[in-house]
FIKOLZA-1660 file (N, C-alpha, C; in steps of 0.1 Angstrom, whole numbers, plus 5000, padded with zeros to 4 digits):
% residues 81
   i   px   py   pz ch aa at
   1 4981 1337 2127  A  X  N
   1 4968 1342 2126  A  X CA
   1 4962 1337 2112  A  X  C
   2 4949 1334 2112  A  X  N
   2 4942 1328 2101  A  X CA
   2 4928 1334 2099  A  X  C
   3 4926 1336 2087  A  X  N
   3 4915 1344 2080  A  X CA
   3 4905 1334 2077  A  X  C
   4 4894 1336 2079  A  X  N
   4 4883 1328 2075  A  X CA
   4 4873 1334 2065  A  X  C
   5 4871 1334 2053  A  X  N
   5 4865 1339 2046  A  X CA
   5 4851 1336 2044  A  X  C
   6 4839 1346 2047  A  X  N
   6 4826 1341 2047  A  X CA
   6 4821 1336 2034  A  X  C
   7 4812 1326 2033  A  X  N
   7 4808 1322 2018  A  X CA
   7 4799 1335 2014  A  X  C
   8 4801 1336 2002  A  X  N
   8 4792 1346 1995  A  X CA
   8 4780 1344 1990  A  X  C
   9 4770 1351 1991  A  X  N
   9 4757 1347 1986  A  X CA
   9 4755 1347 1970  A  X  C
  10 4756 1340 1961  A  X  N
  10 4755 1339 1948  A  X CA
  10 4743 1345 1943  A  X  C
  11 4741 1356 1935  A  X  N
  11 4731 1362 1929  A  X CA
  11 4727 1361 1916  A  X  C
  12 4724 1349 1913  A  X  N
  12 4724 1344 1898  A  X CA
  12 4713 1351 1890  A  X  C
  13 4703 1356 1894  A  X  N
  13 4693 1364 1887  A  X CA
  13 4699 1376 1883  A  X  C
  14 4706 1382 1891  A  X  N
  14 4713 1395 1888  A  X CA
  14 4722 1396 1880  A  X  C
  15 4732 1386 1881  A  X  N
  15 4741 1382 1872  A  X CA
  15 4737 1381 1858  A  X  C
  16 4727 1373 1855  A  X  N
  16 4718 1368 1842  A  X CA
  16 4716 1382 1837  A  X  C
  17 4706 1390 1844  A  X  N
  17 4701 1400 1839  A  X CA
  17 4712 1413 1834  A  X  C
  18 4723 1412 1842  A  X  N
  18 4735 1421 1835  A  X CA
  18 4741 1414 1825  A  X  C
  19 4744 1405 1823  A  X  N
  19 4747 1396 1812  A  X CA
  19 4740 1400 1799  A  X  C
  20 4724 1399 1800  A  X  N
  20 4715 1400 1792  A  X CA
  20 4716 1415 1787  A  X  C
  21 4715 1425 1797  A  X  N
  21 4716 1438 1796  A  X CA
  21 4729 1444 1787  A  X  C
  22 4742 1438 1788  A  X  N
  22 4755 1438 1785  A  X CA
  22 4754 1434 1767  A  X  C
  23 4747 1423 1767  A  X  N
  23 4745 1419 1753  A  X CA
  23 4740 1427 1744  A  X  C
  24 4727 1432 1750  A  X  N
  24 4718 1441 1743  A  X CA
  24 4724 1454 1740  A  X  C
  25 4731 1457 1749  A  X  N
  25 4743 1469 1745  A  X CA
  25 4751 1467 1732  A  X  C
  26 4757 1458 1735  A  X  N
  26 4765 1454 1722  A  X CA
  26 4760 1451 1710  A  X  C
  27 4747 1446 1710  A  X  N
  27 4740 1443 1698  A  X CA
  27 4738 1458 1691  A  X  C
  28 4734 1466 1699  A  X  N
  28 4730 1480 1695  A  X CA
  28 4744 1488 1690  A  X  C
  29 4756 1488 1697  A  X  N
  29 4767 1494 1694  A  X CA
  29 4775 1489 1681  A  X  C
  30 4772 1475 1678  A  X  N
  30 4781 1470 1668  A  X CA
  30 4777 1474 1653  A  X  C
  31 4764 1473 1651  A  X  N
  31 4760 1479 1639  A  X CA
  31 4764 1493 1634  A  X  C
  32 4764 1502 1646  A  X  N
  32 4769 1515 1644  A  X CA
  32 4783 1516 1638  A  X  C
  33 4796 1506 1642  A  X  N
  33 4805 1506 1637  A  X CA
  33 4807 1501 1621  A  X  C
  34 4797 1492 1618  A  X  N
  34 4797 1488 1604  A  X CA
  34 4791 1502 1596  A  X  C
  35 4783 1513 1602  A  X  N
  35 4778 1523 1595  A  X CA
  35 4791 1534 1593  A  X  C
  36 4798 1534 1604  A  X  N
  36 4808 1544 1603  A  X CA
  36 4821 1541 1596  A  X  C
  37 4824 1527 1596  A  X  N
  37 4836 1523 1590  A  X CA
  37 4831 1512 1579  A  X  C
  38 4828 1516 1567  A  X  N
  38 4823 1508 1557  A  X CA
  38 4832 1496 1551  A  X  C
  39 4842 1496 1552  A  X  N
  39 4853 1484 1550  A  X CA
  39 4851 1473 1560  A  X  C
  40 4848 1476 1571  A  X  N
  40 4845 1466 1583  A  X CA
  40 4837 1454 1580  A  X  C
  41 4826 1457 1573  A  X  N
  41 4819 1443 1569  A  X CA
  41 4827 1435 1556  A  X  C
  42 4831 1442 1550  A  X  N
  42 4840 1436 1540  A  X CA
  42 4849 1428 1541  A  X  C
  43 4858 1433 1552  A  X  N
  43 4869 1425 1557  A  X CA
  43 4864 1414 1568  A  X  C
  44 4854 1416 1575  A  X  N
  44 4849 1406 1584  A  X CA
  44 4843 1395 1576  A  X  C
  45 4839 1397 1563  A  X  N
  45 4835 1386 1555  A  X CA
  45 4847 1380 1547  A  X  C
  46 4856 1386 1542  A  X  N
  46 4867 1379 1534  A  X CA
  46 4878 1373 1543  A  X  C
  47 4880 1378 1555  A  X  N
  47 4890 1372 1564  A  X CA
  47 4888 1356 1568  A  X  C
  48 4876 1354 1570  A  X  N
  48 4875 1339 1572  A  X CA
  48 4876 1330 1561  A  X  C
  49 4873 1337 1551  A  X  N
  49 4874 1329 1536  A  X CA
  49 4890 1327 1533  A  X  C
  50 4897 1337 1534  A  X  N
  50 4910 1337 1533  A  X CA
  50 4919 1327 1544  A  X  C
  51 4912 1326 1555  A  X  N
  51 4920 1318 1563  A  X CA
  51 4918 1304 1560  A  X  C
  52 4904 1301 1557  A  X  N
  52 4903 1286 1551  A  X CA
  52 4911 1282 1540  A  X  C
  53 4911 1292 1530  A  X  N
  53 4920 1288 1518  A  X CA
  53 4933 1286 1522  A  X  C
  54 4937 1294 1530  A  X  N
  54 4955 1293 1534  A  X CA
  54 4956 1281 1538  A  X  C
  55 4948 1277 1549  A  X  N
  55 4949 1265 1556  A  X CA
  55 4949 1251 1551  A  X  C
  56 4937 1252 1542  A  X  N
  56 4934 1242 1532  A  X CA
  56 4946 1237 1522  A  X  C
  57 4949 1250 1515  A  X  N
  57 4956 1247 1501  A  X CA
  57 4971 1249 1502  A  X  C
  58 4974 1259 1513  A  X  N
  58 4988 1263 1514  A  X CA
  58 4992 1254 1525  A  X  C
  59 4986 1251 1536  A  X  N
  59 4992 1242 1547  A  X CA
  59 4987 1228 1545  A  X  C
  60 4979 1225 1536  A  X  N
  60 4972 1213 1537  A  X CA
  60 4978 1200 1538  A  X  C
  61 4993 1199 1531  A  X  N
  61 5000 1189 1536  A  X CA
  61 5006 1186 1548  A  X  C
  62 5010 1196 1555  A  X  N
  62 5019 1199 1564  A  X CA
  62 5014 1197 1578  A  X  C
  63 5001 1198 1579  A  X  N
  63 4991 1196 1593  A  X CA
  63 4987 1180 1593  A  X  C
  64 4991 1173 1600  A  X  N
  64 4987 1158 1604  A  X CA
  64 4978 1158 1614  A  X  C
  65 4968 1150 1616  A  X  N
  65 4959 1148 1628  A  X CA
  65 4964 1135 1633  A  X  C
  66 4966 1133 1646  A  X  N
  66 4969 1123 1655  A  X CA
  66 4957 1111 1652  A  X  C
  67 4961 1101 1647  A  X  N
  67 4949 1090 1648  A  X CA
  67 4946 1089 1632  A  X  C
  68 4951 1097 1624  A  X  N
  68 4945 1097 1608  A  X CA
  68 4931 1107 1608  A  X  C
  69 4928 1107 1596  A  X  N
  69 4918 1117 1594  A  X CA
  69 4923 1128 1586  A  X  C
  70 4911 1138 1586  A  X  N
  70 4912 1150 1578  A  X CA
  70 4913 1161 1588  A  X  C
  71 4923 1169 1586  A  X  N
  71 4924 1181 1599  A  X CA
  71 4912 1193 1593  A  X  C
  72 4907 1191 1580  A  X  N
  72 4897 1200 1578  A  X CA
  72 4886 1201 1586  A  X  C
  73 4881 1189 1591  A  X  N
  73 4870 1186 1598  A  X CA
  73 4870 1195 1613  A  X  C
  74 4883 1199 1617  A  X  N
  74 4885 1203 1628  A  X CA
  74 4886 1221 1623  A  X  C
  75 4892 1223 1611  A  X  N
  75 4896 1236 1607  A  X CA
  75 4881 1243 1608  A  X  C
  76 4872 1239 1600  A  X  N
  76 4861 1248 1598  A  X CA
  76 4852 1252 1610  A  X  C
  77 4852 1244 1621  A  X  N
  77 4846 1251 1634  A  X CA
  77 4855 1259 1639  A  X  C
  78 4865 1258 1638  A  X  N
  78 4876 1269 1647  A  X CA
  78 4876 1281 1639  A  X  C
  79 4875 1280 1624  A  X  N
  79 4873 1293 1619  A  X CA
  79 4859 1302 1620  A  X  C
  80 4850 1292 1622  A  X  N
  80 4837 1298 1625  A  X CA
  80 4837 1302 1637  A  X  C
  81 4841 1296 1648  A  X  N
  81 4842 1302 1664  A  X CA
  81 4850 1314 1664  A  X  C
% end
């Protein structure tokens, strides 16, 4: 006994509009958290700076990049993302 799944019709405009709608809702909700929890923006700003300092100065000599080069070039985009 075998089952054949019928192909689904992809509804891209509907999915896209849902994604935009969800993004707009999150854009409205996130600033409310910053107002309700004042330390949140401070820690959100300080944490990436601490990670950069930690990985550059504390672990700087321990991380080797295959093929040579400086791993800080890979660190900064990773921290930003």
